[in-house]
Every structure is written in C-alpha cells, then in structure tokens.
N, C-alpha and C positions, 0 to 999 in steps of 0.2 A: 630103601628105604625115600622117602622123598622129606628134602630139609626144606626150611623156613626161609630164603633168599631174601634179605634184606633189602628191597637196592635205596640204592640211597641220592640224590639230584644237589654232587659239592657247587653244582654254577648256579644255585634254585640263588643265592643269594645277591649276588654277583649280578644274576641280572633286574635285582629292582635294585643293588645300587645307581649301575646302568639309567635306571628310571630316569630317578631322580633328578640329576643335569638336565635330562629332555625336558618334565613339565615342570623346572625354575625358572624354564628358559618362556614358556604363557607370559607369566605379565609382562617379561619385555617385545614380546614380538605383540602384544597387546600395543604395548605404549606406543610403537615403532609407528602402527596405523593407522590412532588417534590422531600420531605429527602428521603422517600424511596425508590424512582428510584435512582436519585445517588448515594444510597448505595447500590445499587441492581449492577450496573454498577460499583463499585471500583473491582480492585484484578483481577479473571482471565475469566469475561467475558468483561472488558473493555480491560485486555491483549491481548487477541483473538479478536478482534473488531480492537481495535488502532493493530498490529503487522499484521493484515492483509490490511488492508488501507495501511497501511504504502507506499505502496511499490506504491497502485493502482494513488494515491493519486502523487505523483513527476514521471514530465516523463522522466528528465534525469534516474530512476531506469528506468521505464516500459522498455521505447526502448531499456538499455541494455541489461534485462534480453529474450524481445524477439526478443534482436542479436543472443542470447547466443544460443537459435531453435533453428535459420535459419539459424548459424554459423555450428551444428549439423548435420541437416538433412543437406546438402549442402558436408558435409563431410562423414557420411553417416554412417555405426557402424563398432566401438562400440562409438567411436562421441557422435554419436546420439544420446543414451542415455546413457552415460561414463556424457559429460560434463553439461547437465541439474543436472546430479544425487551431481558430482564434484564440479557446482556453489553453491547449497543450504547449503552442512554439511561446505565447508568451510567457509561460506559470516555466518553460525555464533560462529565462531570464533571470526569473525571481531563482531557479535554484539557482543558476552559480553565481549572485552575489548572496546568495546562503553559505554556500562553499568556500567564500575569497574573504566569510564573517564581517562583509555588511550591513548593518544593522538598517531596521526597518520600525517607522515606526508604529505603536501599542500592533503589534501583530497577530498578538492574537482577539483582542477584541477583532480586527481585524475579517476574518478570517469569520469566524462568532457570526460577524455582524455580515455577512456569505451569506452562511445557511440560512440565517436570516432574513436574506434582500429575496434573493433567487427560491425560494420555496414561497412569500409570500407575491410575488410576481408571479409562480406558478400555481397558484391557490386562486391569487383574483383574474386568473386567466388573461395582465396585467402583457397591453400590444403598444415599446415602446418599439419607436421610429428603430432602424440596423442599428445606425449609423452608432449610437446612443444604447439600442444595448452590448451593440461590442466594447464598450470604453468600458465599462459596470466591469462585464464580463472577465474582461482584460488588466482591470483593478482588483478586482479577484485574483486571476491567476497568477502575480506578482507575487500578494504574499503566503499564497497558497505553497506557491514553485519553494521560495523563500522559505520557507518551515520544513520542506523535504531537504532546502542544502546544505543547514543545519543543522541539523540529523544525520550526513552523513559519515556512515563508520570506517573508524580510521585506516582499516583493512579496507576496504572497499577500495577499486576501479572508479576515479568520477563519471568520468562519459555513461561507461555503466550503469550506473547505479543510475544516472543521469533518465535514457535509454528507459531502464527500469521503471522510473515511475510514469514517465510520458506516456506509454507506452497501457498503462496502468489507469493511469486515468481518462488514452482516448475510448477503452472495455467501457470505466463506470456510464461514457459518454454512451454510445453505442444502446447499451442497455435500456441508458434517459430517455433516447431518442425509439428505439422498439418496446417500450412502459411507455411511451411517450405518444404511438399512433392509434389507441385504445383511442384517442379523446376529439375521432370522428364522431366518435357515436354520443350522443345523447349519457348517457350511463355509462360511459368510461372520460369521456371528460368530467362526467362529476368523481367518478372515481379517481382521476390527475387532479383533481383542485383535491381533491383528498391526504391524497399524496406530502402535495403541496405544503401541504396545512401543518403536514405532523412536521414536514422537512422545516418549519418556518420554527413549528414548537423546537424541536430540538436548540434552533439557530438561540433560541433565545435563552434555554437551559447552558450552552456552551458561554453566551454571551452573559449568563451569571458566573458563572461557576469566573467565565476572567478577570474580571471582578470584584473575586475573591466571597461569591453569595455559597449557597451550598451546595455541597460536589451530591 
C-alpha cells in the first residue's frame, strides 16, 4: 500500500524572515550611493562642469560670444585671432571680480548692449581700427566674466569654474569664426550679416528686459 507522505518545509518561513532585513538595506544603500555621488561632484568636477555650462545656458552670453567670432572673421587678421583670445583673458579678470563680490555698474544693461553692439557691428560689417575693436570687446568681456563669477556655485572650486567658462567661451568664439569664414562669398556674407542682425535684435530684447520691459 502506498501512503501519501506530506512533505513539509519548516524552514521556509525562516527563509522569508531572512530576506526581509536584506530588502530593508536597499534604501540605505541607495542613500549612501547618492551621498557619495554628490560628494564626488563637489570641488573641481563641479567647478569644471558648472563653469563650462554657464555660457552655454545663457542666450545673452552665447549670442555675444558667437558675435565676437563673427566680427573677428569679418575684420580678418590679426583680429580674427586676437579678439577671441582677448575676450576670454579679460573675461577671467571680470570673473575674479565677481567671485570676490566686487560690483560693477549696470551689469545686465551692459551685457545686453554687448549683444546689440557686437551683433550690429557684424550686420553693418563695421570695420573699426583693431585697437578700438579690442577695447570694445575687452569692456564687454569684463562684464560677461563678472556675471559668470558672481554665480559661482558654493560647492564648486573657483579656479576650475573659471577654467570651465573660459574654455566654453573660446569654443563659442571658434564656432563664430567658423561660421564667419562664409563671409568670403557674397551669399555667405549676406548670411553672416543676417545672423548679426538677429543677434542685435536679441540684444534689443535683452535690453528691454533689463529695463523691466516685457519678458
């Protein structure tokens, strides 16, 4: 005679009891990972990332940076290289002023004017003497750098932050120079002038906002 033997698993409940503490560890492990990641992003990495992204996320900064490259390409040598080098170097000085909390007069208005003036110079194919063009670019560079420095994140390394926004600015200048080489042809020249006019219009919009106009 065959008897049905019922097999029991007395240890199964114990197995379930052992799994509960392990699953309870998951939120703690995630919290530790997030804390470690946040700590890793402080200091130099945070400074480089924040500084590099800052000129790219502000349309007023981006438009003016591209306009410098466009205008330098229109003016030709030596302005095509000197102006894009002058701007980041002088901008770094303005960045130091911003980090130190040294104020500048009407910074938002001057930054808006930079897009208006530089875009207008490109649209009009304005050919100023090299020294005057360098002074114009240098003045605007101080205010752009000051704006970057004043918005330094508290957890970021100031030097790394400065390196980040100087590198990003240089790349935007190179972008403007690359586009500006199209001005060698008549059709390309008109395209560049139209782009300069668009930047000037943006500058007018930024200027209206700085005076409390419609946003």
